[in-house]
C-alpha positions, 0 to 999 in steps of 0.5 A: 197272142194277146187273145190266148190270155182273154180266152183262158179268163173266160172262167173268171169273168162271170163272177166279175160282171158288173152293170157298165155305165158305157154306152153308144147313146143313153136311153131317156125315160119312156112309159112302160107298156109293151110298144107293138108298133113299128117306130118312125126312128132307128134304135141307133137313134133311140138311145137303145143300144146301151151296156146297162139295159133294162129288162122293162126296155127290152120288153116294151122296144123289141118289136119296135123297129124303124119301119120308115128304113127297113130297106136301108143298110148300115152293114154293107158287107156280105149279109147271110141270113139262115131261115128255118121251116120250123120257125116261120117268122124268119119267112116274115122278117125277109119280107120286111127286111129283105133289102139288108140281106144279099144272101138268104138260105133256107134250111130246106133240102138234104142231099143223100146217096141212094147207091152208085151214082145216085143222089136224090135231094130231098126237102122239096115239100118245104120250099116256098115258091111265093115266098121266094117271088115275094122276097125278089120283088122287094130286092132284085139283087138278093140272093136265095141259097138254100142249106144242103145238108149231106143227110145219112152218109156213112163213111162207105158213101164218102169214100165211094165219092171221094174215089171217083170222079164220076160220082162227083160229077153225078152229085154236081149234076143233081145239085145243079138240076135242083137249082135250075129245076126250082129257081135257086140261086146257088146253095149253102153247103154243109158237109165239112163237120160231118166227117169231124175233120178227116178226109181233108184232102178229099173233102176239098176235092170234092168241094172244088169240083162241086163249086165249079160246076155251080159257077158254071151254071152261074150259081153261088157256092157258100160253104158252112165252116166250123170255128178255126178255134176249138172252144174252150181251148187254144187249139186249132178247130177241124177247119184250118188256114191250109184248109181255107187256103186250098178252097178260098178262090173257088168258094163263094163264102165261108159261114164261119159258125162262130157261136156255140162257144159254151155247153152244158158241161162249160156254161158260159157265153155264146160268142166271145168277142175275143174268140170270134176275132181269133177265128177270123185271124187264125184263117186269114192273118193276112186279110186277103180274102176276109171279104169271103168270111161270113162271121157267124152272128147267133140270134138265139141264146142259151138258159143254163140250169146251174144245179142240174147241169142243163143247157137249153136253147132260147129264142126271142118269144121265150126271152121276152116271156122270162123278163116279163114274168121274173125281176132280173137285172142284166149284167154285161161282161165287157171282156167277152161283150155279152149280157146275162142274167139270172132267174129262179124258176119254181122248184128248178133252181137257179137259171142263168141266160145268155142272149144277144142284146142290141149292143152285143150286135152292134159290137159284133157288126163293129168288129166284122167291119174292122175285120173286113168280113161279112156276116151270117145269122143263125137264124132270122126267126129266132131274134127280136124285131128290132135287132135288124135295125143295126143291119 
């Protein structure tokens, strides 16, 4: 397959990165200084989606989204956005751009097994009913589907649930009661990766039952899944086509984690375009159910220390600080579809930063359109405000 060649070449692409002259629309010369007010025009119309952006332009424009078109959708497929309690800016983003999302998933809840047929959903202290009301008032069609993490489960817990229909029913009842009691529209279930690819048949059976119970209560069931191609290899991941085929008719969507491609041992891009495409095609080669795949977009980046072998997540505010503090030149890797830059910390050696740009996001949205998938964004408070003009 052609994508194998791209993946094999990734270690060599970083050394060949150049400043490309290709763009969507060239930016004009603008004044310096950080713009803090919204704009009357979309980034698409301001010449900002380029392969060779300047750091000063990013700093100046990043807060200047188009205020007159915050409800206008440019990406017509499913859009899921995650929000975390520890990053409050995500709540503000949904108040402004709520109409651009079809699903919003606050990372609030954990389900625990407390004993035989006894389940407890934690995290109610994080629930923001006032925020939920505001988002729904702005957009009646958006669905609020909190993520539920299977937290603190032992292998013994899973075996007990897998071996008992009564246990599965009690687990489903706990979820349905929580959704109905707190006014949710369903859940995003994060459980598959917890078992490291083991007990797939049993997991599928449990998820099928949970999804059916949620549907009976008119609630949505979305599922988080790991990438179908293991990062850095051409090998299948922990969730394969056979698993997808078993679940696709009962699950409303699959939040596909097509990010975190690189790490401290193997530093590099967050989410290479050829790898994203390979993950989608591996799950649904005939494009029968692509609308249920929510291609994962990272709105965070990674900062790699080249001497110490460190890897730190980097959010929008820190990214802007680095651009302000250091004279940097963004380089574009055409085959991967990402920008990166280098800088030096005081007594900290050289660092390399990969962080999304308007062009990298634009290309991934275009890929999602081409493949026929939706998107899922991790997470809304981590990006730059003008990113949302693209959605």
